[in-house]
MARNUTOR-767244 format. One line per 2 residues: number of its first residue (from 1); their letters; for each residue x, y, z of N, C-alpha, C. Coordinates in steps of 0.02 Angstrom, whole numbers, padded with zeros to 5 digits, always signed. Example, Ala and Ser with C-alpha at 12.3 -4.5 7.8 and 13.67 -1.06 7.14 Angstrom:
! residues 2
1> AS> +00660 -00284 +00390 +00615 -00225 +00390 +00660 -00165 +00390; +00642 -00112 +00354 +00684 -00053 +00357 +00645 +00002 +00394
! end
This chain:
! residues 175
1> XX> -00418 -00418 -00394 -00398 -00352 -00411 -00429 -00331 -00477; -00428 -00268 -00489 -00457 -00241 -00549 -00421 -00268 -00610
3> XX> -00460 -00288 -00661 -00432 -00320 -00721 -00394 -00271 -00765; -00426 -00217 -00787 -00393 -00171 -00834 -00358 -00116 -00795
5> XX> -00304 -00093 -00825 -00265 -00040 -00793 -00277 +00026 -00828; -00276 +00079 -00791 -00282 +00145 -00823 -00221 +00159 -00866
7> XX> -00229 +00201 -00915 -00174 +00217 -00960 -00149 +00289 -00952; -00189 +00331 -00919 -00169 +00401 -00910 -00170 +00418 -00836
9> XX> -00136 +00472 -00820 -00134 +00495 -00751 -00204 +00514 -00727; -00243 +00545 -00770 -00312 +00564 -00751 -00353 +00502 -00733
11> XX> -00348 +00450 -00774 -00385 +00388 -00760 -00360 +00356 -00695; -00294 +00355 -00687 -00264 +00325 -00627 -00286 +00362 -00564
13> XX> -00282 +00428 -00565 -00302 +00467 -00506 -00376 +00458 -00490; -00418 +00453 -00541 -00490 +00442 -00529 -00502 +00375 -00496
15> XX> -00468 +00323 -00519 -00476 +00257 -00489 -00448 +00253 -00418; -00392 +00286 -00407 -00364 +00289 -00339 -00413 +00324 -00293
17> XX> -00441 +00380 -00315 -00489 +00417 -00273 -00551 +00375 -00259; -00577 +00341 -00310 -00636 +00299 -00300 -00622 +00243 -00250
19> XX> -00564 +00211 -00256 -00545 +00158 -00209 -00536 +00185 -00138; -00505 +00243 -00133 -00494 +00275 -00068 -00561 +00292 -00036
21> XX> -00606 +00320 -00075 -00673 +00338 -00049 -00711 +00275 -00027; -00707 +00223 -00067 -00741 +00160 -00050 -00713 +00131 +00015
23> XX> -00647 +00130 +00021 -00616 +00104 +00082 -00641 +00144 +00143; -00640 +00209 +00138 -00659 +00250 +00195 -00734 +00248 +00209
25> XX> -00774 +00239 +00159 -00846 +00229 +00170 -00858 +00166 +00210; -00825 +00112 +00190 -00832 +00049 +00226 -00806 +00054 +00298
27> XX> -00747 +00085 +00305 -00718 +00091 +00372 -00759 +00135 +00418; -00791 +00186 +00390 -00831 +00233 +00431 -00891 +00199 +00463
29> XX> -00910 +00142 +00438 -00967 +00105 +00465 -00948 +00060 +00524; -00884 +00059 +00540 -00860 +00015 +00593 -00845 +00053 +00657
31> XX> -00854 +00020 +00712 -00840 +00050 +00777 -00765 +00048 +00791; -00745 +00086 +00841 -00674 +00084 +00862 -00655 +00014 +00884
33> XX> -00700 -00020 +00919 -00686 -00088 +00942 -00676 -00135 +00882; -00717 -00127 +00831 -00710 -00169 +00771 -00643 -00156 +00736
35> XX> -00621 -00094 +00738 -00559 -00075 +00704 -00496 -00095 +00742; -00503 -00107 +00807 -00444 -00119 +00849 -00439 -00188 +00880
37> XX> -00491 -00229 +00874 -00490 -00295 +00903 -00453 -00344 +00856; -00400 -00375 +00879 -00363 -00422 +00836 -00406 -00482 +00815
39> XX> -00396 -00504 +00755 -00427 -00565 +00730 -00391 -00624 +00764; -00427 -00667 +00798 -00394 -00723 +00832 -00354 -00769 +00786
41> XX> -00373 -00772 +00723 -00339 -00819 +00678 -00270 -00795 +00657; -00259 -00729 +00653 -00193 -00706 +00632 -00164 -00649 +00674
43> XX> -00203 -00624 +00722 -00179 -00571 +00766 -00183 -00501 +00738; -00206 -00495 +00676 -00211 -00429 +00644 -00278 -00398 +00659
45> XX> -00277 -00337 +00685 -00337 -00296 +00690 -00344 -00258 +00624; -00402 -00230 +00612 -00412 -00191 +00551 -00362 -00134 +00548
47> XX> -00347 -00104 +00605 -00297 -00049 +00606 -00229 -00073 +00580; -00214 -00137 +00590 -00151 -00165 +00565 -00152 -00170 +00489
49> XX> -00210 -00184 +00461 -00217 -00183 +00388 -00206 -00112 +00362; -00228 -00063 +00400 -00219 +00007 +00378 -00145 +00025 +00377
51> XX> -00107 +00003 +00427 -00035 +00019 +00427 +00000 -00021 +00372; -00023 -00080 +00359 +00005 -00120 +00304 -00006 -00084 +00237
53> XX> -00067 -00062 +00225 -00082 -00026 +00163 -00039 +00037 +00159; -00032 +00072 +00215 +00007 +00134 +00216 +00080 +00120 +00199
55> XX> +00109 +00069 +00228 +00180 +00054 +00216 +00193 +00041 +00142; +00150 +00002 +00110 +00160 -00012 +00039 +00146 +00049 -00004
57> XX> +00099 +00090 +00016 +00084 +00150 -00023 +00141 +00201 -00017; +00169 +00208 +00042 +00224 +00255 +00050 +00287 +00229 +00014
59> XX> +00292 +00164 +00008 +00346 +00135 -00032 +00341 +00154 -00105; +00281 +00154 -00131 +00272 +00173 -00202 +00284 +00248 -00210
61> XX> +00264 +00288 -00161 +00278 +00360 -00165 +00354 +00372 -00170; +00392 +00336 -00129 +00465 +00342 -00132 +00492 +00319 -00199
63> XX> +00468 +00262 -00222 +00491 +00236 -00286 +00481 +00287 -00342; +00423 +00319 -00344 +00408 +00368 -00397 +00453 +00429 -00393
65> XX> +00483 +00439 -00335 +00529 +00496 -00327 +00602 +00473 -00332; +00611 +00412 -00357 +00678 +00383 -00366 +00715 +00375 -00300
67> XX> +00678 +00364 -00246 +00707 +00352 -00180 +00699 +00278 -00163; +00740 +00251 -00120 +00735 +00180 -00103 +00666 +00163 -00074
69> XX> +00631 +00123 -00110 +00562 +00104 -00091 +00559 +00071 -00022; +00601 +00020 -00014 +00596 -00020 +00047 +00619 +00018 +00108
71> XX> +00667 +00062 +00100 +00689 +00103 +00157 +00631 +00147 +00181; +00593 +00175 +00134 +00535 +00216 +00152 +00483 +00176 +00191
73> XX> +00483 +00111 +00178 +00435 +00066 +00212 +00461 +00043 +00280; +00523 +00062 +00297 +00551 +00041 +00360 +00583 -00028 +00357
75> XX> +00599 -00051 +00296 +00629 -00117 +00288 +00702 -00110 +00269; +00742 -00157 +00288 +00813 -00155 +00272 +00825 -00190 +00205
77> XX> +00879 -00172 +00173 +00898 -00205 +00110 +00909 -00279 +00122; +00938 -00296 +00179 +00950 -00366 +00195 +00885 -00405 +00198
79> XX> +00834 -00376 +00228 +00769 -00410 +00233 +00737 -00419 +00165; +00747 -00370 +00122 +00714 -00370 +00057 +00751 -00413 +00006
81> XX> +00816 -00408 +00005 +00855 -00439 -00050 +00894 -00500 -00028; +00862 -00546 +00006 +00894 -00610 +00025 +00882 -00663 -00028
83> XX> +00886 -00645 -00089 +00867 -00690 -00143 +00800 -00667 -00170; +00753 -00712 -00178 +00687 -00693 -00203 +00650 -00657 -00147
85> XX> +00613 -00605 -00165 +00578 -00565 -00115 +00524 -00608 -00082; +00526 -00612 -00016 +00478 -00649 +00023 +00428 -00600 +00053
87> XX> +00373 -00590 +00018 +00324 -00540 +00040 +00292 -00556 +00107; +00283 -00620 +00122 +00255 -00638 +00187 +00300 -00615 +00244
89> XX> +00366 -00624 +00236 +00413 -00601 +00287 +00413 -00525 +00292; +00412 -00491 +00234 +00410 -00418 +00235 +00347 -00393 +00269
91> XX> +00291 -00425 +00254 +00227 -00404 +00284 +00227 -00417 +00360; +00259 -00471 +00381 +00264 -00485 +00452 +00307 -00432 +00487
93> XX> +00361 -00412 +00454 +00403 -00359 +00482 +00365 -00294 +00488; +00327 -00276 +00437 +00286 -00215 +00438 +00235 -00220 +00495
95> XX> +00203 -00277 +00501 +00154 -00288 +00555 +00187 -00277 +00623; +00245 -00308 +00634 +00279 -00301 +00698 +00299 -00229 +00712
97> XX> +00321 -00193 +00661 +00342 -00124 +00670 +00284 -00078 +00691; +00225 -00093 +00667 +00169 -00046 +00676 +00113 -00072 +00722
99> XX> +00119 -00133 +00746 +00067 -00164 +00785 +00047 -00122 +00846; +00094 -00088 +00876 +00081 -00049 +00936 +00048 +00019 +00923
101> XX> +00038 +00036 +00861 +00006 +00101 +00846 -00067 +00100 +00869; -00088 +00157 +00893 -00159 +00165 +00910 -00198 +00171 +00844
103> XX> -00264 +00168 +00849 -00306 +00177 +00791 -00293 +00245 +00758; -00289 +00297 +00799 -00277 +00364 +00772 -00209 +00368 +00737
105> XX> -00159 +00336 +00765 -00093 +00335 +00733 -00093 +00296 +00668; -00129 +00240 +00667 -00134 +00200 +00605 -00170 +00239 +00551
107> XX> -00224 +00273 +00569 -00262 +00313 +00521 -00219 +00371 +00495; -00182 +00403 +00540 -00139 +00459 +00520 -00083 +00435 +00473
109> XX> -00055 +00377 +00487 -00002 +00349 +00445 -00030 +00335 +00375; -00090 +00306 +00371 -00120 +00293 +00306 -00133 +00358 +00269
111> XX> -00158 +00408 +00304 -00171 +00473 +00272 -00106 +00505 +00247; -00054 +00503 +00287 +00010 +00532 +00268 +00039 +00495 +00207
113> XX> +00035 +00429 +00208 +00060 +00390 +00151 +00021 +00406 +00088; -00044 +00412 +00094 -00086 +00427 +00036 -00069 +00496 +00008
115> XX> -00061 +00544 +00051 -00043 +00611 +00029 +00026 +00611 -00005; +00073 +00573 +00021 +00139 +00568 -00009 +00134 +00538 -00079
117> XX> +00093 +00487 -00086 +00084 +00456 -00151 +00054 +00505 -00201; +00001 +00540 -00180 -00031 +00589 -00225 +00017 +00644 -00244
119> XX> +00059 +00666 -00197 +00109 +00718 -00212 +00159 +00692 -00263; +00181 +00629 -00255 +00228 +00601 -00303 +00196 +00594 -00372
121> XX> +00134 +00573 -00375 +00099 +00567 -00439 +00088 +00635 -00472; +00078 +00686 -00432 +00066 +00753 -00459 +00124 +00778 -00501
123> XX> +00184 +00754 -00485 +00244 +00775 -00521 +00255 +00738 -00586; +00215 +00686 -00599 +00226 +00644 -00657 +00178 +00660 -00714
125> XX> +00201 +00647 -00774 +00159 +00654 -00834 +00133 +00586 -00855; +00089 +00586 -00904 +00066 +00522 -00932 +00125 +00482 -00958
127> XX> +00172 +00516 -00991 +00232 +00481 -01016 +00273 +00451 -00960; +00280 +00487 -00905 +00318 +00461 -00848 +00288 +00396 -00822
129> XX> +00223 +00391 -00824 +00189 +00332 -00799 +00196 +00271 -00844; +00223 +00282 -00904 +00235 +00226 -00950 +00304 +00194 -00940
131> XX> +00346 +00226 -00900 +00412 +00197 -00885 +00403 +00134 -00843; +00454 +00093 -00845 +00453 +00031 -00805 +00482 +00043 -00735
133> XX> +00475 -00007 -00694 +00500 -00004 -00626 +00574 +00014 -00624; +00613 -00016 -00669 +00685 -00004 -00667 +00704 +00067 -00685
135> XX> +00661 +00103 -00719 +00674 +00174 -00731 +00676 +00212 -00665; +00632 +00193 -00619 +00627 +00227 -00554 +00676 +00199 -00503
137> XX> +00690 +00135 -00508 +00735 +00101 -00461 +00785 +00058 -00500; +00833 +00089 -00535 +00878 +00050 -00578 +00924 +00002 -00541
139> XX> +00935 +00012 -00477 +00981 -00031 -00440 +00946 -00084 -00398; +00880 -00087 -00404 +00843 -00136 -00365 +00831 -00199 -00408
141> XX> +00857 -00255 -00386 +00852 -00315 -00427 +00783 -00347 -00426; +00767 -00380 -00481 +00711 -00426 -00482 +00641 -00400 -00485
143> XX> +00630 -00336 -00496 +00561 -00310 -00495 +00534 -00292 -00563; +00577 -00285 -00613 +00554 -00258 -00676 +00526 -00313 -00722
145> XX> +00462 -00309 -00735 +00429 -00356 -00780 +00422 -00327 -00850; +00443 -00265 -00859 +00435 -00232 -00923 +00369 -00194 -00929
147> XX> +00326 -00202 -00879 +00262 -00166 -00880 +00273 -00095 -00854; +00226 -00051 -00871 +00230 +00018 -00847 +00223 +00020 -00771
149> XX> +00248 +00073 -00742 +00245 +00082 -00669 +00174 +00085 -00643; +00127 +00097 -00688 +00056 +00098 -00669 +00037 +00034 -00633
151> XX> +00065 -00022 -00654 +00049 -00086 -00621 +00064 -00082 -00547; +00122 -00056 -00528 +00140 -00053 -00458 +00098 -00001 -00420
153> XX> +00081 +00053 -00453 +00038 +00103 -00420 -00030 +00072 -00406; -00060 +00040 -00455 -00126 +00008 -00446 -00122 -00044 -00390
155> XX> -00071 -00088 -00393 -00066 -00143 -00345 -00051 -00120 -00274; -00031 -00057 -00266 -00016 -00031 -00200 -00062 +00026 -00179
157> XX> -00116 +00035 -00216 -00167 +00084 -00198 -00235 +00049 -00202; -00277 +00069 -00247 -00346 +00042 -00247 -00348 -00033 -00258
159> XX> -00302 -00061 -00295 -00300 -00134 -00302 -00283 -00168 -00237; -00241 -00136 -00198 -00221 -00163 -00132 -00278 -00156 -00082
161> XX> -00315 -00100 -00085 -00372 -00092 -00040 -00422 -00148 -00054; -00436 -00159 -00118 -00483 -00211 -00139 -00459 -00280 -00117
163> XX> -00395 -00293 -00125 -00367 -00357 -00106 -00374 -00370 -00031; -00367 -00317 +00009 -00369 -00326 +00082 -00439 -00327 +00111
165> XX> -00489 -00305 +00074 -00555 -00301 +00104 -00580 -00368 +00130; -00572 -00424 +00096 -00594 -00487 +00126 -00560 -00503 +00193
167> XX> -00495 -00487 +00199 -00460 -00498 +00262 -00486 -00449 +00315; -00500 -00388 +00295 -00527 -00340 +00342 -00595 -00364 +00367
169> XX> -00637 -00385 +00321 -00703 -00410 +00340 -00698 -00471 +00386; -00649 -00515 +00372 -00640 -00574 +00414 -00616 -00556 +00483
171> XX> -00583 -00498 +00490 -00558 -00476 +00555 -00611 -00445 +00598; -00669 -00433 +00571 -00722 -00401 +00611 -00743 -00447 +00668
173> XX> -00735 -00423 +00729 -00757 -00465 +00785 -00833 -00467 +00788; -00858 -00523 +00809 -00930 -00529 +00819 -00949 -00490 +00882
175> X> -00982 -00435 +00872 -01002 -00394 +00929 -01076 -00398 +00942
! end
């Protein structure tokens, strides 16, 4: 993931846009078959990575609006708060929820999530982005590291796209 974090909304939005553009440039070079064929090693097609990215991005959009993040992602509090957060289990739940989506549905979900995130960010100031996680979700246990919310925005937008690209590339079927 990217080493340095932006400090202003303008910087953050520019990096999100650059990551979004890069992701879509890479995806545009792939065929429908490449985007929809499951990887034999884990069962995830590239479209499944898109719904995964969308779920986490829409969760951040909700968080920034002081709404329950995990509910927006389609996850239950029980699944999320069973002690320490088990991201592998959450990701498996997200995968199962969206696996049946068509490529068009997965792409639309990602677009909708991205637009929701941008709308949530549009309402925030540079000062708002310096608040911690607990400012946005005061009743959610275990997430506040004391860092600004920018960390979570980066890790669930362009940092997440970058993180997933090796898995996306590994999912490409040999055609």
